[in-house]
Each structure stands twice: as structure tokens, then as C-alpha cells.
C-alpha positions as CSV (number, residue, x, y, z in Angstrom):
1,M,-9.6,17.0,-11.4
2,V,-12.5,19.4,-11.0
3,M,-10.6,22.0,-13.0
4,S,-9.7,19.5,-15.7
5,M,-13.4,18.5,-16.0
6,Y,-14.4,22.2,-16.1
7,A,-11.9,22.9,-18.9
8,L,-13.2,19.9,-20.8
9,L,-16.8,21.1,-20.5
10,E,-15.8,24.6,-21.5
11,E,-14.3,23.3,-24.7
12,N,-17.4,21.2,-25.5
13,E,-20.7,21.1,-23.7
14,N,-21.6,17.8,-25.4
15,V,-18.8,15.6,-24.2
16,T,-19.4,11.9,-24.2
17,M,-18.6,9.5,-21.4
18,S,-15.8,8.0,-23.4
19,T,-14.3,11.5,-23.9
20,I,-14.4,12.2,-20.2
21,E,-12.8,8.9,-19.3
22,N,-10.0,9.3,-21.9
23,S,-9.4,13.0,-21.0
24,L,-9.1,12.4,-17.3
25,G,-7.3,9.0,-17.3
26,G,-3.9,10.5,-16.5
27,N,-5.3,12.7,-13.7
28,I,-6.9,10.0,-11.7
29,C,-5.0,8.2,-9.0
30,R,-6.4,4.8,-8.6
31,C,-5.6,4.7,-4.9
32,T,-8.0,7.5,-4.0
33,G,-11.3,5.8,-5.1
34,Y,-11.5,7.4,-8.5
35,R,-14.6,5.3,-9.6
36,P,-17.2,7.5,-7.9
37,I,-15.4,10.7,-9.1
38,L,-15.4,9.4,-12.7
39,A,-19.0,8.2,-12.4
40,A,-20.1,11.7,-11.2
41,F,-18.2,13.3,-14.1
42,K,-19.8,10.9,-16.5
43,S,-23.2,11.9,-15.3
44,L,-22.5,15.2,-17.0
45,A,-21.9,13.6,-20.4
46,S,-24.3,14.0,-23.3
47,D,-24.6,10.2,-23.6
48,A,-24.8,9.6,-19.8
49,D,-26.7,6.5,-18.8
50,R,-30.1,7.4,-17.2
51,T,-29.0,5.7,-14.0
52,L,-26.2,8.2,-13.6
53,I,-28.2,11.4,-14.1
54,G,-29.2,13.0,-10.9
55,T,-27.4,10.3,-8.8
56,Y,-24.8,12.7,-7.5
57,P,-26.3,15.6,-5.5
58,D,-24.8,19.0,-4.9
59,I,-22.5,19.0,-1.9
60,E,-24.9,21.4,-0.1
61,D,-27.6,18.7,-0.3
62,V,-25.5,15.8,1.0
63,A,-26.5,14.5,4.5
64,T,-23.7,14.8,7.1
65,C,-22.7,12.1,9.5
66,K,-23.5,12.7,13.2
67,K,-20.7,10.6,14.6
68,D,-18.4,12.0,17.3
69,G,-15.2,11.3,15.3
70,K,-13.9,8.8,17.8
71,C,-12.8,5.2,16.9
72,K,-15.2,2.6,18.3
73,Q,-12.8,-0.4,18.0
74,E,-9.2,-1.1,18.2
75,C,-6.9,-0.7,15.2
76,R,-6.2,-3.9,13.3
77,S,-2.7,-2.7,12.2
78,S,0.1,-0.7,13.7
79,C,-0.1,3.0,13.6
80,R,3.6,3.2,13.3
81,K,5.1,4.3,10.0
82,Q,5.3,1.3,7.7
83,E,8.8,0.3,6.4
84,K,9.2,1.0,2.7
85,V,10.3,-2.2,0.9
86,S,11.4,-2.1,-2.7
87,F,10.6,-5.0,-4.9
88,R,10.7,-6.4,-8.5
89,L,7.7,-8.0,-10.2
90,P,8.5,-9.8,-13.5
91,Y,5.9,-10.1,-16.1
92,A,5.7,-11.6,-19.7
93,D,7.4,-8.7,-21.6
94,G,9.3,-6.9,-18.9
95,E,9.5,-6.0,-15.2
96,W,7.8,-3.7,-12.7
97,Y,10.0,-2.2,-10.0
98,K,8.9,-0.4,-6.9
99,V,11.7,1.9,-5.6
100,Y,11.9,4.6,-3.0
101,T,15.2,6.3,-3.6
102,I,17.0,8.0,-6.4
103,T,19.9,5.7,-5.8
104,E,17.7,2.7,-6.5
105,I,16.7,4.2,-9.8
106,A,20.3,4.8,-10.7
107,E,21.1,1.2,-9.8
108,L,18.3,0.0,-12.2
109,F,19.6,2.2,-15.0
110,Q,23.1,1.0,-14.5
111,S,22.1,-2.7,-14.3
112,Y,19.9,-2.5,-17.4
113,P,21.4,0.1,-19.7
114,D,19.6,-1.2,-22.8
115,A,16.1,-1.4,-21.3
116,T,13.3,1.0,-22.1
117,Y,11.9,2.7,-19.1
118,M,8.6,4.2,-18.0
119,L,9.0,6.4,-14.9
120,M,5.5,6.9,-13.5
121,C,4.3,9.3,-10.9
122,G,0.6,8.7,-10.3
123,N,-0.4,8.1,-13.9
124,T,-0.5,4.3,-13.5
125,A,-3.1,4.1,-16.3
126,Q,-0.2,4.5,-18.8
127,A,1.2,1.1,-17.7
128,T,-2.1,-0.6,-18.7
129,A,-2.5,1.3,-22.0
130,E,-4.0,-0.4,-25.1
131,P,-2.0,-1.1,-27.1
132,P,0.7,-1.7,-24.5
133,L,3.5,0.8,-24.5
134,C,6.9,-0.5,-25.5
135,T,8.6,-0.6,-22.1
136,T,10.7,-3.3,-20.5
137,C,10.9,-1.6,-17.0
138,C,8.0,0.2,-15.3
139,I,9.1,2.2,-12.3
140,P,6.4,4.0,-10.3
141,L,8.1,6.8,-8.4
142,A,7.5,7.0,-4.7
143,I,10.0,9.7,-4.3
144,T,8.7,13.0,-3.0
145,L,9.6,16.4,-4.5
146,E,11.2,17.2,-1.1
147,T,13.5,14.2,-1.5
148,M,14.5,15.2,-5.0
149,L,15.2,18.8,-4.2
150,K,17.2,17.7,-1.1
151,N,19.4,15.8,-3.5
152,G,19.6,18.7,-5.9
153,I,17.3,17.2,-8.6
154,P,14.3,19.2,-9.7
155,W,11.3,17.2,-11.0
156,R,11.5,18.8,-14.5
157,A,14.9,17.2,-14.9
158,L,13.3,13.7,-14.8
159,Q,11.1,14.6,-17.8
160,R,14.1,15.6,-19.9
161,W,16.3,12.6,-19.4
162,K,16.4,10.4,-22.5
163,I,19.5,8.3,-21.8
164,P,20.1,6.9,-18.4
165,S,23.8,7.7,-18.6
166,Q,23.0,11.4,-18.7
167,F,21.8,11.1,-15.2
168,F,24.9,9.5,-13.8
169,T,27.9,11.1,-15.6
């Protein structure tokens, strides 16, 4: 993200907050607390709100925590690896599937051969695009590169598939 922001500022020193948000939307994973990152980047915009300017100090100036690194209370949940459970979430114009294996994706393609698909890997902002993208099945991929390579499928192959049957024949 830092390099994306750097490249954006190299192209144009006077970027707006809107330009920053639109340029970085696909790079930001919503599960990692992107709001403070985006706010810090927006503080560099030419139209930055005065409340943002100077709010985010240099890393060298940030106070450090003097804690000892030990947990002071018991965990509220199990530390064991959580079981991955696939599910389907229907919505007005389509369905959202959470899958964990290539086989599950294959089963979806075979079950719904006429559907339009959006395979997402991190860029969940695309599923909330305005205007909405024409997709009947959204499938965020929770499949690691290691899993794909183990099965003989490089990630670039996913980007080239246009028809589900190409994957299965």
C-alpha cells in the first residue's frame, strides 16, 4: 500500500482525497483495519480536511508501549485452529459463497453453468461497487497459493478462465 501511495504521489503531487480512495480501494483489505491507513494517506491530499493534517506523526515520533508482552487475562476463545465452514448467502440479485477448496469452486461452476461469477481475492470492495457489477455469484477465495500450486493450478490461470467448463474439461 505504501508503494501504491508513493506511486500515486509521484504521478501527481496534488491528489485529492477522492483520488486516493479510488486509487487504493482494490489494495485495501477490510479485515486489517484499513480506515486509519486510508485516513493517514488522505492527510497527504491537496484537499485534506484540516483535522487530518498533522494527525499522523512519523513512526520515529510515536510513543511505544511499555508492556511486558504477556497476556493479563484468559483467552475468551479457543486457541486451536478454527474449522473452516463453507456457506451460501443469498441476496436480492444473486448469491455469495464462501468456499475453501478448488473442488468447491468446481462444484459451484458445474451446479450453475449459466451464472456470472466474480472470484475475489482480497478486493472485496468490488462486490460493493456502484453501480453494482453484473454478477450472480460472488466467491471470495480463501484458497492459498500453496494449495493451488499443490493441485497444479497457478494463480494466473484463474485470471484467464472465461468459461467455467475450461477449468473442468
